[in-house]
C-alpha positions as CSV (number, residue, x, y, z in Angstrom):
1,M,2.9,-5.2,10.7
2,R,5.1,-8.0,11.3
3,R,6.9,-6.7,7.9
4,T,7.2,-3.9,8.9
5,H,8.8,-4.6,12.3
6,K,11.1,-6.3,10.3
7,L,11.8,-3.2,8.2
8,I,12.1,-1.1,11.3
9,F,14.6,-3.7,13.0
10,L,16.8,-4.1,10.0
11,F,17.2,-0.1,9.8
12,C,18.3,-0.4,13.3
13,M,20.7,-2.8,12.6
14,L,22.3,-0.5,9.9
15,I,22.4,1.9,12.6
16,F,24.3,-0.2,15.0
17,L,26.3,-2.5,13.1
18,P,29.2,-0.3,11.9
19,A,29.6,0.8,15.6
20,L,30.0,-2.9,16.3
21,L,32.4,-3.7,13.4
22,F,34.8,-0.7,14.2
23,A,34.5,0.0,17.8
24,S,38.3,-1.4,18.0
25,Q,39.4,0.4,15.4
26,E,41.8,3.5,16.2
27,N,41.6,6.9,14.3
28,G,45.0,8.0,14.6
29,G,47.1,7.6,12.0
30,G,48.8,10.5,10.0
31,H,49.9,8.4,7.0
32,A,48.3,9.3,3.5
33,E,47.8,5.4,3.1
34,M,46.0,4.9,6.6
35,S,43.9,8.5,5.6
36,L,43.0,7.2,2.0
37,T,42.1,3.5,3.3
38,H,39.8,4.8,6.0
39,Q,38.2,6.8,3.3
40,M,37.4,3.9,1.1
41,T,36.6,2.1,4.1
42,Q,34.1,4.5,5.1
43,L,32.8,5.0,1.2
44,V,31.8,1.5,1.0
45,I,30.2,1.2,4.5
46,Q,28.0,4.7,3.4
47,L,26.9,3.0,0.1
48,A,25.8,0.1,2.1
49,V,24.0,1.7,4.6
50,I,22.2,4.0,2.0
51,L,21.0,0.8,-0.4
52,F,19.8,-0.5,2.5
53,A,18.2,2.4,4.0
54,T,16.7,3.6,0.9
55,W,15.2,-0.1,-0.1
56,I,13.7,0.1,3.5
57,G,12.4,3.8,2.8
58,G,11.1,2.8,-0.6
59,K,9.0,-0.3,1.1
60,L,7.4,1.7,3.8
61,A,6.5,4.8,1.4
62,Q,4.7,2.2,-0.9
63,K,3.0,0.6,2.1
64,I,0.9,4.0,2.5
65,R,0.7,4.6,-0.9
66,L,3.1,7.1,-1.5
67,P,6.2,6.8,-4.3
68,G,9.0,5.0,-3.2
69,V,11.3,8.0,-4.0
70,I,10.0,10.0,-1.3
71,G,10.7,7.4,1.0
72,Q,14.5,7.4,-0.6
73,L,14.5,11.0,0.2
74,L,13.1,10.7,3.7
75,M,15.2,8.3,4.7
76,G,18.3,10.3,3.4
77,I,17.7,13.1,5.4
78,L,17.1,10.8,8.6
79,I,20.8,9.0,7.9
80,G,22.0,12.3,6.9
81,P,24.6,14.4,8.2
82,F,22.2,17.0,9.9
83,L,20.7,14.1,12.1
84,L,21.5,10.1,12.4
85,G,24.5,10.4,10.3
86,G,26.6,13.5,12.3
87,L,26.3,11.3,15.2
88,G,29.5,9.9,16.3
89,F,30.6,6.3,17.3
90,P,33.8,4.3,17.7
91,G,35.6,4.1,14.4
92,F,33.4,7.3,13.0
93,P,34.0,10.2,15.9
94,Q,32.4,12.5,13.5
95,G,29.9,10.4,11.8
96,L,29.0,8.1,9.4
97,F,27.8,10.9,7.4
98,P,29.7,13.9,8.7
99,V,28.6,17.6,8.3
100,L,31.5,18.9,6.0
101,E,32.3,22.6,5.6
102,G,30.9,24.1,2.0
103,T,28.2,24.2,-0.1
104,I,27.8,20.2,0.0
105,P,27.6,18.4,3.2
106,V,28.6,15.4,2.4
107,S,31.6,13.8,1.0
108,P,32.9,14.7,-2.5
109,L,33.2,10.7,-3.3
110,V,29.5,10.3,-2.1
111,Y,28.5,13.4,-4.1
112,S,30.7,12.0,-7.1
113,L,28.3,8.9,-7.0
114,S,25.3,10.9,-6.6
115,S,26.4,13.3,-9.7
116,L,27.0,9.6,-11.6
117,A,23.2,8.9,-10.7
118,A,22.0,12.2,-12.3
119,I,23.7,11.4,-15.6
120,I,22.4,8.1,-15.4
121,L,18.5,9.4,-15.0
122,L,18.5,11.8,-17.7
123,F,20.3,9.6,-19.8
124,I,17.1,7.0,-19.6
125,A,14.7,10.1,-19.5
126,G,16.0,10.5,-22.9
127,L,15.5,7.0,-23.8
128,E,11.9,6.9,-22.7
129,T,11.0,9.7,-24.8
130,D,9.0,8.3,-27.6
131,L,10.3,10.8,-30.3
132,P,7.6,10.0,-33.0
133,L,5.2,10.2,-30.5
134,F,6.3,13.9,-29.0
135,L,7.1,15.0,-32.5
136,K,3.5,14.4,-34.1
137,Y,1.9,16.3,-30.9
138,A,4.6,18.3,-30.4
139,G,2.0,21.3,-31.6
140,K,-0.2,21.1,-28.6
141,G,2.6,20.0,-26.3
142,S,4.5,23.0,-27.3
143,V,1.9,25.2,-26.3
144,V,0.8,23.3,-23.3
145,G,4.6,22.8,-22.1
146,L,5.5,26.6,-23.0
147,G,2.4,27.7,-20.8
148,G,3.5,26.2,-18.1
149,V,6.9,27.3,-18.2
150,L,6.3,30.7,-18.7
151,F,3.5,30.9,-15.4
152,S,6.0,28.6,-13.5
153,F,9.3,30.3,-13.9
154,A,7.8,33.7,-13.9
155,S,5.6,33.1,-10.4
156,G,8.6,31.1,-9.0
157,A,11.2,33.9,-9.4
158,W,8.8,36.9,-8.9
159,L,7.7,35.1,-5.2
160,S,11.7,34.4,-4.5
161,T,11.8,38.3,-4.7
162,F,10.2,38.5,-1.7
163,F,11.9,35.9,0.6
164,T,15.1,36.8,-0.7
165,G,15.0,40.6,-1.1
166,Y,16.6,40.3,-4.5
167,D,15.4,41.6,-7.6
168,F,13.8,39.4,-10.4
169,F,16.8,39.1,-12.3
170,H,19.6,38.1,-9.5
171,P,20.5,34.3,-10.2
172,I,18.6,33.2,-6.8
173,S,15.6,34.5,-7.9
174,L,16.2,33.3,-11.8
175,F,17.4,29.9,-10.1
176,M,14.2,29.3,-7.9
177,G,12.3,30.1,-11.2
178,T,13.8,27.8,-12.6
179,L,13.3,24.7,-9.9
180,S,9.6,25.6,-10.8
181,V,9.6,24.7,-14.6
182,A,10.6,20.9,-14.1
183,T,8.1,18.1,-14.8
184,S,8.3,14.6,-13.8
185,V,8.1,12.3,-17.1
186,G,8.8,9.3,-14.9
187,I,6.0,9.7,-12.2
188,T,3.6,11.2,-14.9
189,A,3.8,8.2,-17.4
190,S,4.0,5.6,-14.5
191,I,0.5,6.9,-13.9
192,L,-0.5,6.9,-17.2
193,S,0.7,3.6,-17.7
194,D,-1.3,1.7,-15.2
195,Q,-4.6,3.5,-16.8
196,R,-3.0,2.7,-19.9
197,K,-3.4,6.2,-21.1
198,M,-0.1,6.6,-22.3
199,D,-1.4,6.7,-26.1
200,S,-4.6,8.9,-25.1
201,P,-5.2,12.5,-26.1
202,E,-4.2,13.8,-22.9
203,G,-1.5,11.2,-22.4
204,V,0.4,12.5,-25.5
205,V,-0.1,15.9,-24.5
206,I,1.1,15.6,-21.5
207,L,4.2,13.7,-22.3
208,S,5.1,15.9,-24.9
209,A,4.8,18.6,-22.9
210,A,6.6,17.3,-20.0
211,V,9.4,16.7,-22.3
212,I,9.4,20.2,-23.6
213,D,9.2,21.4,-19.8
214,D,12.3,19.9,-19.2
215,V,14.4,20.7,-22.0
216,L,13.3,24.4,-21.9
217,G,14.1,24.0,-18.0
218,I,17.3,22.5,-18.7
219,I,18.0,25.5,-21.0
220,I,17.2,27.7,-18.7
221,L,19.3,26.2,-15.9
222,A,22.2,26.6,-18.4
223,I,21.4,30.3,-18.7
224,V,20.9,30.8,-14.9
225,L,24.6,29.1,-14.6
226,G,26.3,31.2,-16.8
227,L,24.4,34.3,-15.2
228,A,25.3,33.6,-11.8
229,A,29.4,33.2,-13.3
230,I,29.4,36.3,-15.1
231,L,27.4,38.2,-12.2
232,P,29.2,37.0,-9.0
233,S,28.5,40.3,-7.3
234,T,25.1,41.4,-8.2
235,G,24.9,42.8,-4.6
236,D,21.6,43.5,-3.7
237,G,20.2,42.3,-7.0
238,G,20.0,45.5,-8.6
239,S,20.0,45.3,-12.2
240,G,22.4,48.1,-13.0
241,S,25.0,46.4,-13.4
242,I,23.8,43.8,-15.9
243,D,25.6,43.2,-18.9
244,W,22.7,42.6,-21.5
245,G,25.0,41.8,-24.1
246,E,26.8,39.0,-22.2
247,I,23.4,37.8,-21.1
248,V,22.2,37.3,-24.6
249,W,25.4,35.7,-25.3
250,V,24.6,33.0,-22.7
251,G,21.3,32.6,-23.6
252,V,22.5,31.9,-27.5
253,K,25.6,29.7,-26.5
254,A,23.6,27.5,-24.3
255,V,20.5,27.2,-26.7
256,G,23.0,26.8,-29.5
257,V,25.1,24.4,-28.4
258,W,22.0,22.0,-27.5
259,L,20.4,22.4,-30.6
260,V,23.2,21.6,-32.9
261,F,24.2,18.4,-30.9
262,T,20.1,17.4,-30.5
263,I,19.9,17.9,-34.1
264,L,22.9,16.2,-35.0
265,G,21.7,13.1,-32.8
266,L,18.6,13.1,-34.8
267,V,19.7,13.3,-38.2
268,F,22.3,10.4,-37.6
269,A,20.5,8.5,-35.3
270,R,19.7,5.5,-37.3
271,K,23.5,5.2,-38.2
272,L,24.9,5.6,-34.6
273,G,22.3,2.6,-33.9
274,R,23.5,0.9,-37.0
275,F,27.5,1.8,-35.8
276,L,26.9,0.4,-32.1
277,K,25.3,-3.2,-33.2
278,Q,27.4,-3.6,-35.9
279,T,30.8,-2.7,-34.0
280,F,30.0,-4.3,-30.8
281,K,27.2,-6.9,-31.3
282,D,26.6,-8.0,-28.2
283,Q,24.1,-6.5,-26.6
284,S,25.5,-5.9,-23.1
285,L,28.5,-4.4,-24.9
286,V,26.5,-2.0,-26.8
287,T,24.6,-0.9,-23.8
288,V,28.2,-0.1,-22.1
289,M,29.3,1.8,-25.0
290,A,25.9,3.9,-25.3
291,F,26.1,5.0,-22.0
292,A,30.0,5.7,-22.8
293,L,28.8,8.2,-25.4
294,A,26.0,9.8,-22.6
295,L,29.2,10.1,-20.4
296,L,31.3,11.7,-22.7
297,M,28.7,13.8,-24.1
298,A,28.0,15.0,-20.6
299,G,31.7,15.8,-20.1
300,I,31.7,17.8,-23.3
301,F,28.6,19.6,-22.5
302,E,30.2,20.5,-18.6
303,S,33.3,21.9,-20.7
304,A,31.0,24.1,-22.9
305,G,29.3,25.6,-19.8
306,L,26.0,23.7,-19.7
307,S,25.0,20.8,-17.3
308,M,26.5,17.5,-17.8
309,I,22.7,16.4,-17.6
310,I,21.8,18.0,-20.7
311,G,24.7,16.4,-22.6
312,A,23.3,12.4,-21.0
313,Y,19.6,13.8,-21.9
314,V,21.0,14.6,-25.8
315,V,22.5,11.0,-26.2
316,G,19.4,9.4,-24.7
317,L,16.9,11.3,-27.0
318,T,19.1,10.4,-29.9
319,L,19.0,6.7,-29.3
320,S,15.7,6.9,-28.5
321,N,15.0,6.8,-32.0
322,T,16.4,3.7,-32.7
323,D,15.2,0.0,-32.3
324,L,18.1,0.1,-29.2
325,A,16.5,2.0,-27.0
326,F,14.2,-0.6,-25.2
327,V,17.3,-2.9,-25.1
328,I,19.8,-0.1,-23.4
329,Q,17.1,0.7,-20.9
330,S,16.0,-3.0,-19.8
331,R,20.5,-3.7,-19.4
332,L,20.5,-0.5,-17.3
333,K,18.3,-1.6,-15.2
334,T,20.7,-3.0,-12.5
335,L,22.5,0.2,-12.8
336,H,19.6,2.6,-12.3
337,D,18.6,0.2,-9.2
338,F,22.0,0.8,-7.8
339,F,22.6,4.2,-8.4
340,V,19.4,6.0,-8.4
341,P,18.8,5.6,-4.7
342,V,21.8,7.0,-4.2
343,F,20.7,10.0,-5.9
344,F,17.8,10.4,-3.8
345,A,19.3,9.6,-0.5
346,V,22.1,12.3,-1.2
347,S,19.5,14.6,-2.2
348,G,17.8,14.5,1.3
349,M,21.1,14.3,3.3
350,M,21.6,18.0,2.0
351,V,18.8,18.9,3.7
352,N,19.5,21.0,6.8
353,L,16.2,21.0,9.1
354,E,17.6,23.4,11.5
355,A,17.8,25.7,8.5
356,I,14.1,25.4,7.3
357,A,12.4,24.8,10.6
358,N,12.1,28.5,11.5
359,G,8.5,29.5,10.6
360,R,9.6,32.2,7.6
361,V,11.2,29.8,5.8
362,L,8.4,27.0,6.4
363,A,5.9,29.4,5.7
364,F,7.4,30.6,2.5
365,G,8.2,27.2,1.3
366,L,4.1,25.6,1.8
367,L,3.4,29.5,0.0
368,F,6.2,28.4,-3.0
369,T,4.1,24.8,-3.2
370,L,1.0,26.3,-3.5
371,V,1.9,28.9,-6.2
372,A,3.9,26.2,-8.1
373,V,1.0,24.2,-8.3
374,I,-1.4,26.6,-9.3
375,A,1.0,27.6,-11.8
376,K,1.6,24.6,-13.4
377,L,-2.7,23.8,-13.6
378,I,-3.5,27.4,-15.2
379,G,-0.1,27.7,-17.0
380,S,-1.0,24.1,-18.9
381,G,-4.2,23.5,-18.2
382,G,-5.3,27.2,-19.4
383,P,-4.0,26.5,-23.0
384,A,-5.7,22.9,-23.1
385,L,-8.8,24.8,-23.0
386,L,-8.2,26.6,-26.4
387,L,-6.9,23.2,-27.7
388,N,-9.9,21.2,-27.9
389,F,-9.8,19.9,-24.6
390,N,-12.9,20.2,-22.3
391,L,-12.5,20.9,-18.4
392,L,-12.1,17.4,-17.9
393,G,-9.4,17.0,-20.5
394,A,-7.5,20.4,-19.3
395,S,-7.7,19.4,-15.4
396,R,-6.0,15.8,-16.5
397,I,-3.2,17.6,-18.4
398,G,-2.8,20.6,-15.7
399,L,-2.3,17.8,-12.7
400,G,-0.1,15.7,-15.1
401,M,2.1,18.7,-15.5
402,V,2.3,19.1,-11.3
403,P,4.5,16.4,-10.1
404,R,8.4,17.6,-10.2
405,G,10.1,14.6,-8.9
406,E,13.7,13.9,-9.9
407,V,14.4,16.7,-12.3
408,A,13.6,19.3,-9.9
409,L,15.6,17.4,-7.5
410,I,19.1,17.5,-9.9
411,M,18.6,21.0,-10.5
412,A,18.4,21.8,-6.8
413,G,21.4,20.1,-6.7
414,I,23.4,21.5,-9.3
415,G,22.1,25.1,-7.5
416,M,23.7,24.0,-4.0
417,S,27.2,22.4,-5.3
418,S,27.2,26.1,-7.6
419,G,26.6,28.0,-4.4
420,I,23.8,29.6,-6.4
421,I,21.0,28.6,-3.5
422,N,21.9,27.8,0.0
423,Q,20.5,25.1,2.7
424,E,17.0,27.4,3.4
425,Q,16.4,27.4,-0.3
426,F,17.0,24.1,-1.1
427,G,14.9,23.0,1.7
428,I,12.2,24.8,-0.2
429,A,13.0,23.4,-3.4
430,L,13.0,20.1,-1.6
431,L,9.4,20.7,0.3
432,M,8.1,21.8,-3.2
433,T,9.4,18.6,-4.9
434,I,8.0,16.2,-2.3
435,I,4.3,17.9,-1.9
436,S,3.7,18.1,-5.7
437,T,4.7,14.6,-6.1
438,I,2.7,13.3,-3.5
439,A,-0.1,15.6,-3.9
440,A,-1.0,15.4,-7.7
441,P,-0.7,11.5,-8.7
442,P,-3.6,10.4,-6.6
443,A,-5.6,13.2,-8.1
444,L,-4.9,12.6,-11.5
445,N,-5.3,8.8,-11.2
446,Q,-9.1,9.6,-9.8
447,L,-9.5,12.1,-12.9
448,L,-8.2,9.1,-15.3
449,K,-10.8,6.9,-14.2
450,I,-13.8,8.9,-15.4
451,R,-14.8,7.4,-18.4
452,S,-15.4,10.8,-19.9
453,S,-14.0,12.0,-22.9
454,G,-11.6,14.9,-22.2
455,Q,-12.1,16.5,-25.9
456,K,-14.6,18.7,-27.0
457,V,-14.7,17.0,-30.0
458,E,-13.4,13.7,-30.7
459,E,-10.6,13.6,-32.7
460,G,-9.0,10.5,-34.4
461,G,-5.4,9.3,-34.6
462,G,-5.0,10.1,-30.7
463,E,-4.7,6.6,-29.2
464,K,-3.2,3.5,-30.8
465,T,-5.4,0.5,-31.8
466,E,-6.2,-1.8,-28.9
467,T,-6.8,-5.3,-29.4
468,S,-7.5,-8.0,-27.0
469,F,-7.0,-12.2,-26.7
470,S,-8.3,-14.0,-24.2
471,F,-5.8,-17.3,-23.2
472,Q,-8.3,-18.6,-20.2
473,S,-5.3,-19.0,-18.0
474,P,-2.5,-17.3,-17.2
475,E,-0.4,-20.7,-17.9
476,F,-1.6,-20.8,-21.4
477,A,-1.1,-16.8,-22.0
478,Q,2.6,-17.2,-20.9
479,L,3.1,-20.6,-23.4
480,I,1.7,-18.4,-25.8
481,I,3.3,-15.4,-25.6
482,S,6.9,-16.9,-25.0
483,T,6.3,-18.2,-28.6
484,F,5.0,-15.0,-29.7
485,T,7.8,-13.3,-28.3
486,S,10.2,-15.4,-29.8
487,E,8.7,-14.8,-33.6
488,M,8.9,-11.4,-33.2
489,E,12.7,-11.7,-32.2
490,K,13.7,-13.8,-35.4
491,E,11.9,-10.8,-37.1
492,G,14.5,-8.7,-35.8
493,F,12.4,-6.9,-33.1
494,F,13.9,-5.9,-29.9
495,I,11.6,-7.2,-26.6
496,N,11.5,-5.2,-23.5
497,S,10.1,-6.8,-20.6
498,M,8.8,-4.7,-17.4
499,E,6.4,-5.2,-14.5
500,H,3.9,-2.1,-14.0
501,G,1.1,-3.7,-11.9
502,E,0.8,-6.3,-14.8
503,E,3.3,-7.5,-17.1
504,V,4.4,-5.5,-20.0
505,I,6.2,-6.2,-23.3
506,Q,7.4,-3.6,-25.5
507,M,8.5,-4.7,-29.1
508,R,10.2,-2.3,-31.3
509,K,11.8,-2.4,-34.6
510,D,12.4,1.0,-36.8
511,D,9.3,2.5,-36.8
512,V,7.0,-0.2,-35.6
513,F,6.3,0.1,-31.8
514,I,4.0,-2.5,-30.3
515,S,2.8,-3.0,-26.6
516,L,1.5,-5.9,-24.7
517,Y,0.0,-6.1,-21.6
518,I,-0.6,-9.5,-19.9
519,G,-3.2,-9.3,-17.4
520,E,-3.6,-12.1,-14.2
521,D,-6.5,-14.0,-16.1
522,G,-4.8,-14.8,-19.1
523,E,-6.1,-11.7,-21.0
524,A,-3.3,-10.4,-23.8
525,T,-4.0,-6.7,-24.9
526,F,-2.0,-5.2,-27.9
527,L,-1.6,-1.5,-28.5
528,S,-0.3,-0.3,-31.8
529,D,-0.9,1.8,-34.8
530,E,-3.6,0.4,-37.0
531,K,-1.3,-0.4,-39.4
532,D,0.6,-2.8,-37.5
533,V,-2.5,-4.8,-36.2
534,N,-1.8,-7.5,-38.9
535,L,1.5,-7.9,-38.6
536,F,1.2,-9.2,-34.9
537,K,-2.1,-11.1,-35.4
538,T,0.0,-12.8,-38.5
539,A,2.6,-13.6,-35.8
540,L,0.2,-14.8,-33.1
541,Y,-1.4,-17.3,-35.4
542,E,1.9,-18.6,-36.4
543,S,2.4,-19.0,-32.5
544,L,-0.4,-20.8,-32.0
545,L,0.1,-23.1,-35.0
546,S,3.4,-24.2,-33.7
547,V,2.0,-24.4,-30.3
548,N,-1.0,-26.7,-31.1
549,K,1.8,-28.9,-33.2
550,A,3.8,-29.2,-30.4
551,A,0.6,-30.5,-28.0
552,G,-0.3,-32.7,-30.9
553,A,3.2,-34.4,-30.5
554,L,3.4,-34.1,-26.9
555,K,0.3,-36.4,-26.6
556,K,1.7,-39.0,-28.4
557,V,5.0,-39.6,-26.0
558,F,3.8,-38.1,-22.8
559,K,1.2,-39.6,-20.5
560,P,0.8,-37.5,-17.6
561,D,-0.5,-40.2,-15.1
562,E,1.8,-42.5,-15.7
563,M,5.0,-39.9,-15.0
564,A,2.7,-38.9,-11.8
565,K,2.9,-42.6,-10.6
566,S,6.7,-42.8,-11.2
567,I,7.1,-39.8,-9.1
568,S,5.5,-41.0,-6.1
569,S,7.1,-44.5,-6.5
570,G,10.9,-43.3,-7.5
571,S,13.7,-41.9,-5.8
572,T,13.9,-41.4,-2.1
573,G,14.7,-37.9,-2.2
574,G,17.3,-35.5,-3.1
575,A,19.5,-33.0,-0.6
576,F,17.5,-30.2,-0.6
577,N,16.5,-29.0,2.9
578,I,12.7,-28.6,3.4
579,I,12.9,-28.2,7.2
580,P,13.4,-24.3,7.3
581,Y,10.0,-23.9,4.8
582,T,7.8,-25.1,7.6
583,S,7.2,-25.5,11.6
584,P,5.5,-27.5,14.1
585,D,2.8,-25.1,13.9
586,F,2.1,-25.8,10.4
587,V,1.0,-29.4,11.2
588,I,-2.5,-30.9,11.5
589,R,-2.2,-34.5,13.2
590,N,-5.6,-35.2,13.0
591,L,-7.6,-33.1,9.9
592,R,-11.3,-32.9,10.6
593,A,-12.3,-32.6,6.6
594,H,-14.1,-35.4,5.4
595,N,-13.3,-34.5,1.5
596,K,-10.4,-32.7,-0.9
597,Q,-12.4,-29.4,-0.9
598,E,-12.4,-29.6,3.2
599,V,-9.0,-30.6,3.4
600,I,-8.0,-27.8,1.1
601,E,-10.1,-25.1,3.2
602,E,-8.8,-26.5,6.6
603,M,-4.9,-26.4,5.7
604,L,-5.6,-22.6,4.1
605,Y,-7.5,-22.0,7.8
606,L,-4.3,-22.8,9.3
607,A,-1.9,-21.0,7.0
608,D,-4.2,-17.9,7.6
609,A,-4.0,-18.4,11.0
610,H,-0.5,-17.9,11.1
611,E,-0.1,-14.7,9.0
612,L,1.2,-17.1,5.9
613,L,-1.8,-15.9,3.2
614,D,-1.7,-11.7,1.9
615,D,-4.8,-12.8,0.2
616,G,-6.6,-16.1,1.4
617,E,-9.1,-15.7,-1.5
618,I,-6.6,-15.7,-4.3
619,V,-4.7,-18.3,-2.6
620,K,-7.6,-20.8,-2.6
621,H,-8.7,-20.1,-6.2
622,D,-5.2,-20.6,-7.3
623,V,-5.1,-23.9,-5.3
624,L,-8.6,-25.3,-6.4
625,E,-7.7,-24.4,-10.4
626,R,-4.2,-26.6,-10.3
627,E,-6.8,-29.3,-8.8
628,K,-9.0,-28.7,-12.1
629,S,-6.0,-29.1,-14.4
630,M,-5.1,-32.5,-12.9
631,T,-5.4,-33.8,-9.3
632,T,-2.1,-33.4,-6.9
633,G,-3.5,-36.7,-5.3
634,M,-0.3,-39.0,-5.8
635,A,0.2,-42.9,-5.1
636,N,0.9,-44.5,-1.4
637,G,-1.7,-42.1,0.2
638,I,0.3,-38.8,-0.4
639,A,-1.4,-35.8,-2.1
640,I,0.6,-32.5,-2.4
641,P,-1.8,-29.9,-3.3
642,H,-0.1,-26.5,-4.3
643,A,-0.1,-23.1,-6.1
644,K,2.4,-20.6,-7.4
645,T,-0.1,-17.9,-6.4
646,E,-0.3,-14.0,-6.0
647,G,-1.7,-14.5,-2.4
648,V,1.7,-15.3,-0.8
649,S,5.1,-13.4,-0.5
650,S,7.3,-16.1,0.8
651,M,7.1,-20.1,0.3
652,H,6.0,-22.5,3.0
653,F,4.6,-25.9,3.0
654,L,1.8,-27.2,5.7
655,I,1.3,-31.0,6.8
656,G,-2.4,-32.6,7.2
657,L,-2.6,-36.1,8.6
658,K,-6.0,-38.0,8.2
659,P,-5.1,-41.8,9.3
660,D,-8.6,-43.0,8.1
661,G,-7.9,-41.7,4.9
662,I,-9.9,-39.3,2.5
663,D,-11.0,-39.9,-1.3
664,F,-8.6,-37.5,-2.8
665,Q,-8.9,-38.8,-6.6
666,S,-5.9,-40.2,-6.4
667,L,-3.9,-41.6,-9.4
668,D,-3.8,-45.1,-7.5
669,G,-7.7,-44.7,-6.6
670,E,-6.5,-45.3,-3.2
671,P,-7.5,-42.9,-0.2
672,S,-5.0,-40.4,0.7
673,T,-3.7,-39.7,4.2
674,I,-0.7,-37.6,4.5
675,F,-1.3,-34.0,3.0
676,I,1.5,-31.5,2.0
677,M,0.2,-27.8,0.8
678,I,2.6,-25.9,-0.9
679,L,2.1,-22.4,-1.3
680,T,4.9,-20.2,-3.7
681,P,5.0,-16.7,-4.4
682,K,4.3,-16.6,-8.2
683,Q,6.8,-13.5,-9.0
684,G,10.5,-14.1,-8.6
685,H,12.1,-17.4,-8.1
686,G,12.1,-19.7,-5.5
687,P,12.6,-23.7,-5.1
688,H,9.6,-24.8,-5.8
689,I,10.1,-27.6,-7.7
690,Q,13.3,-29.0,-5.5
691,L,10.8,-28.6,-2.1
692,M,8.3,-30.8,-3.7
693,S,10.5,-33.1,-5.2
694,S,12.4,-33.6,-2.0
695,I,9.2,-34.2,-0.2
696,T,8.1,-36.5,-2.9
697,G,11.2,-38.7,-2.3
698,L,11.0,-38.9,1.5
699,L,7.3,-39.8,1.6
700,N,8.1,-42.8,-1.0
701,R,9.7,-44.5,1.7
702,S,6.7,-46.7,3.6
703,E,8.5,-46.5,7.2
704,V,8.4,-42.9,6.8
705,R,4.9,-42.7,6.3
706,E,3.8,-45.2,8.8
707,A,6.0,-43.3,11.6
708,I,4.4,-40.1,10.4
709,L,1.0,-41.0,10.7
710,K,1.8,-42.4,14.5
711,A,3.3,-39.7,15.5
712,E,2.1,-38.0,18.6
713,T,3.2,-34.5,18.2
714,S,3.8,-32.0,15.8
715,Y,7.6,-31.3,16.5
716,E,7.5,-35.8,16.3
717,V,6.8,-35.5,12.6
718,L,9.2,-33.0,12.0
719,R,11.8,-34.8,13.2
720,I,10.9,-38.2,11.4
721,L,11.4,-36.0,8.2
722,Q,14.1,-34.5,9.3
723,R,16.0,-37.9,10.3
724,A,14.6,-39.3,6.7
725,Q,16.7,-36.5,5.0
726,E,19.8,-37.0,6.9
727,E,19.6,-40.5,6.5
728,N,19.0,-40.0,2.4
729,Q,21.8,-37.2,2.5
730,A,24.2,-39.7,4.2
731,Q,23.7,-42.6,1.9
732,S,24.5,-40.0,-1.1
733,Q,27.5,-38.9,0.6
734,K,28.7,-42.7,0.8
735,K,27.6,-43.6,-2.9
736,S,29.8,-40.4,-4.3
737,R,32.6,-41.6,-2.3
738,N,32.5,-45.2,-3.7
């Protein structure tokens, strides 16, 4: 609850901060230079507000178990020109996101960034396509995908005729049908990955069918855009004025351009990959130039009368068949994280709630959404029943095809910018996208958890071989896996790491593709083709030998007990400021505990009382596990129980005092009187070692320890530590001057 309040406070600051900053700014000025300066000032502030707002929206959505993109969309609506963004304030009399006349209600600069984000999205979608797997299941995927396309397109266009009054072949009706076709590969792939069903029969059919859906949807989009250009005055939608010869030419041209560039890309994919690697060498530069190719192809396709996103997708699809695919995806992550929230926010900003709030539009939007969901379930799930899938498998496939996600939004944005659809129709498309994206994933997740097979007759080759190894502890697993991935890199494999609830490492070289899932308990699971099992087992064996050899040499030269004693009696601490990580409330001046276990439990109880723990059981387990590996009882009466744990989300330390002392199995055999418990998040980066080093150094001074044990209040304990730190810093500065 406290974090939610912080997010709300941050959002309020985003809304009111520009007013404070620009309260004294005058908006007169007829000079072009002033106008341009003001536009750029407005743009950078708009971007900042969008990025912070979408981050907040994504976090709030995830708290209620919704996809983050839904929160970003809704936040775009909230800060957009039709709500908060259109409210004037000093410096921005028409609002931070003023309503503009025309088909696009946001500024051309902001919309340009959104269009660039769409190119990035489709480029990455192409890169993420597992082409060999796609081709392997292209037969079944084509049947399932084509069924979904036909049912969705026909039902969407047909239903639109009742709302618009135009006939089936009117560009608006055809465009609404096109919006129904899309399937979000990303959202469905995320669910399949979480359940480790990416390589299951249903998983590969869903993914290949989703790709076919999007490809056909993009081609249909190009055809509809061409039709909109040649049929600008269809009036009441009558079909009498339609030139079928020109329509056929538009279709042939769209399909022809797409097929030619796609075939050329697939034929020369390996050569293109080698060219990029040999010419630019550095992986970051290779990524930049690969993206430059996507931009170039996007421009070529737009010039040819197709959409830019098709060109970007073709380049991504081409490079997906090279060992550069994972490298480019990984290096593009920062660019993706910057631009994609802008895309979703701008999509939300184009929604005029007033235009879709009337009963007729809302009722049609809900009906359109219901029909769009049913069309995928029947159109994709129905054919699956004829392809050796039972009702469970067909239901999984049908539900997997339901989420529309980002592709539908991109298409809707193109329709708005092209003037084909209006605010009401865009709102209907957004409603369909949001509901399908929210409703389908939980249902699919539950179906995937059912252990029963989704096939009528089990077929071989549907799933990759799963091989698991238990390394007992996460720390040992990380050591082995780090050595293993290093060995694989030396073999020429490209390595890509990602977080998907658990750590996932993807390794690829030519046609060899290995996925490695690392669990929190130290278990490592490899997914690969049967032919590649011996390859990674050999690499893992060599890695174990390497670590074992290093451990043997380490035992001869490294004595942990002696090093721990030297830390306890070493320097007087560094310049790192420890005070921000604690509070007088985190001090227990007289512990009631009588043994090590009770000390840890009492201090964790205090941490939990002050809401420092996200999961107390996990924290307790991790602290005790750390004690098993080696005692944290140092010398001179100091003990520092600590852990890097997933049970906390921010770093803090607590102080416990027991003047009489407790046996904490200290290295010097003496009782411990001062206990410092340090809790640090396991994920991410933080000054864990600096904090521990500084605290240990401060407590090495006997006068500091004695003063702390005699302190009468918790505030005094912290003042003693702060004074000791200031003295150390003053001495360090004096030495540096000398």
